[in-house]
C-alpha positions as CSV (number, residue, x, y, z in Angstrom):
1,M,27.8,-47.9,-44.8
2,Q,30.1,-45.3,-43.2
3,P,29.5,-42.7,-45.8
4,M,25.7,-42.9,-45.3
5,E,26.1,-42.4,-41.6
6,D,28.3,-39.3,-42.2
7,W,25.7,-37.8,-44.5
8,T,22.9,-38.4,-42.0
9,G,24.8,-36.7,-39.3
10,K,25.6,-33.8,-41.5
11,R,22.0,-33.5,-42.5
12,W,20.9,-33.3,-38.9
13,I,23.5,-30.6,-38.2
14,L,22.3,-28.6,-41.2
15,S,18.7,-29.0,-40.1
16,I,19.4,-27.7,-36.7
17,A,21.4,-24.8,-38.0
18,S,18.6,-24.0,-40.5
19,F,16.1,-24.1,-37.7
20,C,18.1,-21.8,-35.6
21,L,18.6,-19.3,-38.4
22,A,14.9,-19.4,-39.2
23,G,14.1,-18.7,-35.5
24,L,16.5,-15.8,-35.4
25,F,15.0,-14.5,-38.7
26,V,11.5,-14.7,-37.3
27,A,12.5,-13.1,-34.0
28,D,14.1,-10.2,-35.8
29,T,10.7,-9.3,-37.4
30,W,9.2,-7.8,-34.3
31,V,10.1,-5.4,-31.5
32,I,8.3,-4.5,-28.3
33,V,8.4,-0.8,-27.3
34,G,7.9,-0.6,-23.5
35,P,5.8,1.9,-21.4
36,G,7.2,5.4,-21.4
37,H,9.2,4.9,-24.6
38,R,8.9,5.7,-28.3
39,G,10.5,3.8,-31.2
40,V,12.4,5.2,-34.2
41,R,12.7,3.0,-37.3
42,T,15.7,3.1,-39.5
43,T,16.0,1.2,-42.8
44,L,19.6,0.6,-43.9
45,G,20.6,3.7,-42.0
46,R,17.8,5.9,-43.2
47,V,15.4,7.2,-40.5
48,S,11.7,6.8,-41.0
49,E,9.4,9.8,-40.3
50,G,6.8,8.1,-38.2
51,V,7.1,7.6,-34.4
52,I,6.4,4.1,-33.1
53,G,4.2,4.1,-30.0
54,E,4.2,1.7,-27.1
55,G,3.5,-2.0,-27.9
56,L,4.4,-4.6,-30.5
57,C,5.7,-3.4,-33.9
58,F,7.0,-5.3,-36.9
59,K,10.1,-4.7,-39.1
60,L,12.1,-6.2,-41.9
61,P,14.7,-8.5,-40.5
62,L,18.3,-7.6,-41.1
63,V,17.2,-4.5,-43.0
64,Q,15.3,-2.4,-40.4
65,R,16.2,-1.5,-36.9
66,V,14.0,0.1,-34.2
67,S,15.7,2.3,-31.5
68,R,13.9,2.8,-28.2
69,I,13.9,6.4,-26.7
70,S,12.6,7.1,-23.2
71,V,10.0,9.9,-22.9
72,K,9.7,9.6,-19.1
73,Q,10.5,12.5,-16.8
74,Y,14.0,12.3,-15.1
75,T,15.7,14.4,-12.4
76,M,19.4,15.1,-12.9
77,E,21.7,16.8,-10.4
78,G,24.2,19.4,-11.5
79,D,26.9,21.8,-10.2
80,A,27.6,25.0,-12.1
81,P,30.8,26.9,-11.2
82,C,30.1,30.6,-11.8
83,F,31.3,34.1,-11.0
84,S,29.4,37.0,-9.4
85,S,29.4,40.6,-10.6
86,D,32.1,41.4,-8.0
87,L,34.2,38.5,-9.4
88,Q,33.6,36.1,-6.5
89,T,33.7,32.3,-7.2
90,I,30.5,30.5,-6.4
91,H,29.0,27.0,-7.1
92,V,25.4,26.6,-7.8
93,K,24.0,23.2,-7.1
94,F,20.7,22.4,-8.9
95,N,18.3,19.7,-10.0
96,C,16.8,19.7,-13.5
97,L,13.5,17.9,-14.2
98,Y,13.1,17.1,-17.9
99,R,11.6,14.8,-20.4
100,V,12.0,14.2,-24.1
101,S,9.1,15.5,-26.2
102,A,7.3,12.4,-27.6
103,D,6.6,14.3,-30.9
104,R,10.2,15.2,-31.4
105,V,12.0,11.9,-30.8
106,V,12.7,11.4,-34.5
107,T,14.4,14.8,-35.0
108,L,16.2,14.5,-31.7
109,F,17.5,11.0,-32.8
110,Q,18.8,12.5,-36.1
111,K,20.5,15.6,-34.7
112,Y,21.8,14.6,-31.3
113,Q,23.7,11.6,-30.4
114,G,23.7,10.0,-26.9
115,D,21.9,11.1,-23.8
116,P,19.8,14.3,-24.6
117,Y,20.5,15.7,-21.2
118,E,24.2,15.5,-21.5
119,T,24.3,16.7,-25.1
120,L,21.6,19.3,-25.2
121,V,20.2,20.4,-21.8
122,E,23.2,20.5,-19.3
123,P,25.5,22.7,-21.5
124,R,22.7,25.2,-21.8
125,I,22.0,25.2,-18.1
126,Q,25.7,25.9,-17.4
127,E,25.8,28.8,-19.8
128,C,22.5,30.4,-18.6
129,M,23.5,30.0,-15.0
130,K,26.8,31.8,-15.6
131,Q,25.0,34.7,-17.3
132,A,22.4,35.0,-14.6
133,T,24.9,35.0,-11.6
134,A,27.2,37.5,-13.4
135,L,24.5,40.2,-12.9
136,H,24.4,40.0,-9.1
137,R,26.8,40.5,-6.2
138,A,27.8,37.4,-4.4
139,E,26.1,38.5,-1.1
140,D,22.8,39.1,-3.0
141,L,22.7,35.7,-4.8
142,V,21.4,33.8,-1.8
143,R,18.6,36.2,-1.3
144,E,17.7,36.3,-5.0
145,R,18.0,32.5,-5.5
146,E,14.3,32.2,-6.6
147,K,14.7,35.0,-9.1
148,I,17.8,33.5,-10.6
149,K,16.0,30.1,-10.9
150,H,13.2,31.6,-13.0
151,V,15.6,33.5,-15.2
152,V,17.7,30.4,-15.9
153,L,14.5,28.3,-16.4
154,D,13.1,30.7,-19.0
155,Q,16.4,31.0,-20.9
156,V,17.0,27.3,-21.0
157,K,13.5,26.6,-22.3
158,A,14.0,29.2,-25.0
159,V,17.4,27.8,-26.1
160,V,16.4,24.1,-26.0
161,G,13.1,24.6,-27.7
162,D,10.6,21.8,-28.0
163,F,13.0,19.0,-28.3
164,V,13.2,18.5,-24.5
165,E,10.5,19.7,-22.1
166,I,12.1,21.3,-19.1
167,A,9.6,20.9,-16.2
168,D,11.7,22.8,-13.6
169,I,15.1,23.8,-12.5
170,V,15.5,23.8,-8.7
171,V,18.4,25.7,-7.2
172,N,19.4,23.6,-4.1
173,N,22.3,25.6,-2.8
174,I,24.7,28.4,-3.6
175,D,28.1,27.7,-2.1
176,L,30.4,30.6,-1.4
177,T,34.0,30.6,-0.3
178,P,34.6,30.4,3.4
179,E,36.3,33.9,3.4
180,L,33.3,35.4,1.7
181,E,30.8,33.7,4.0
182,K,32.6,35.2,7.0
183,S,32.7,38.6,5.5
184,I,29.0,38.5,4.7
185,E,28.2,37.3,8.2
186,A,30.1,40.1,9.8
187,K,28.4,42.6,7.6
188,V,25.0,41.3,8.5
189,V,25.8,41.5,12.2
190,K,26.8,45.1,11.8
191,E,23.6,45.9,9.8
192,Q,21.4,44.3,12.5
193,Y,23.2,46.2,15.2
194,A,22.7,49.5,13.3
195,L,19.0,48.6,12.8
196,A,18.6,48.0,16.5
197,K,20.2,51.4,17.3
198,V,17.8,53.1,14.8
199,F,14.9,51.4,16.5
200,E,16.0,52.6,19.9
201,M,16.4,56.2,18.6
202,Q,12.9,56.1,17.1
203,A,11.4,54.7,20.4
204,A,13.2,57.5,22.4
205,Q,11.9,60.1,19.9
206,K,8.4,58.8,20.3
207,D,8.7,59.0,24.1
208,A,10.0,62.6,23.9
209,D,7.1,63.5,21.6
210,I,4.6,62.1,24.1
211,V,6.1,64.1,26.9
212,L,6.1,67.2,24.8
213,I,2.5,66.8,23.9
214,K,1.5,66.2,27.5
215,A,3.4,69.3,28.6
216,R,1.8,71.4,25.9
217,A,-1.6,70.1,26.9
218,E,-1.0,70.9,30.5
219,A,0.3,74.4,29.7
220,Q,-2.8,75.1,27.6
221,S,-5.0,73.8,30.4
222,V,-3.3,76.1,32.9
223,Q,-3.6,79.0,30.5
224,I,-7.3,78.4,30.0
225,R,-7.9,78.1,33.8
226,G,-5.9,81.2,34.4
227,A,-7.9,83.1,31.9
228,A,-11.2,81.9,33.4
229,V,-10.1,83.0,36.9
230,A,-9.0,86.4,35.6
231,M,-12.4,86.9,34.0
232,N,-14.4,85.7,37.0
233,P,-12.5,85.5,40.4
234,Q,-15.5,83.8,42.0
235,V,-14.6,80.6,40.1
236,V,-11.9,80.0,42.7
237,V,-14.5,80.3,45.5
238,L,-16.8,77.9,43.7
239,E,-14.0,75.4,43.2
240,A,-13.0,75.6,46.9
241,I,-16.6,75.0,47.9
242,N,-16.9,72.0,45.6
243,R,-13.7,70.5,47.0
244,W,-14.2,71.4,50.7
245,D,-14.6,68.4,53.1
246,G,-16.5,70.3,55.8
247,K,-13.6,70.3,58.2
248,A,-10.9,72.7,57.3
249,P,-10.1,75.4,56.3
250,Q,-13.2,77.5,56.8
251,T,-11.7,80.6,55.1
252,L,-9.8,81.3,52.0
253,M,-7.3,84.2,51.3
254,I,-8.2,85.6,47.8
255,D,-6.8,88.9,46.6
256,R,-5.7,89.9,50.2
257,G,-9.2,89.3,51.5
258,V,-10.8,86.8,53.7
259,V,-13.6,84.8,52.0
260,P,-15.8,82.8,54.2
261,V,-16.6,79.2,53.1
262,Y,-20.2,78.5,53.9
263,P,-21.2,75.1,55.3
264,V,-22.6,72.6,53.0
265,P,-25.9,71.1,54.0
266,G,-25.7,67.8,55.7
267,V,-22.1,68.4,56.7
268,A,-20.8,69.2,60.2
269,T,-20.3,73.0,60.6
270,F,-17.9,75.1,62.8
271,P,-18.5,78.4,64.4
272,A,-17.8,81.3,62.1
273,E,-14.7,83.5,62.8
274,K,-15.3,87.0,64.1
């Protein structure tokens, strides 16, 4: 009786173990590739050519394996220690927006191990950033930050190729040494002071030019009036009559002679001098 019970117990254990193994075997026949991912199938270590899209896919249990690779866009922060053309130490802080190309996940899986940003993108950014900053003086790097950004972006895209799509490289800040920042600040203050002095000199020159133009115009006016009087002395008499207020004087001395000023109609008159 005892041996029969032992066999029955062992049979139950074997049945449960077989059921568990069958469940594991069935579960290993399918894989779910989530949104924003692509799958790469390997059979006994050999990579298949086709890319597995999102959704449910089947595979041979214990023989095939499906690796999931994200094709979403990510933003990574970085810091690139560089040197300027005048051998000043600077640190360029940047953000890189990138995504793995969905059509190149198989080749990327074969050639590069680990995170594609760490193994492929970031080393190229560091190299291209050093090359770009080495062409500019330290005090010019801040003003030309946008130019450096475009140069580095184009170079990284060319080096990385179509394995990874580089959406953008944003230069957040360019850190200089405290001594260099003070030196640049002092230089800028001097330049602004010099520009202010130049502006003052230009304003003074314009004022002097205006005074000179007015003086020349006045001199020309006097010359023209003098020439008119020389040609016709009666112009003075006519001018005096036009300006006379009817009160005084009643005579004008012109060329050592006395010229009477005649009363204007409608204005009070005075007895003529004898």
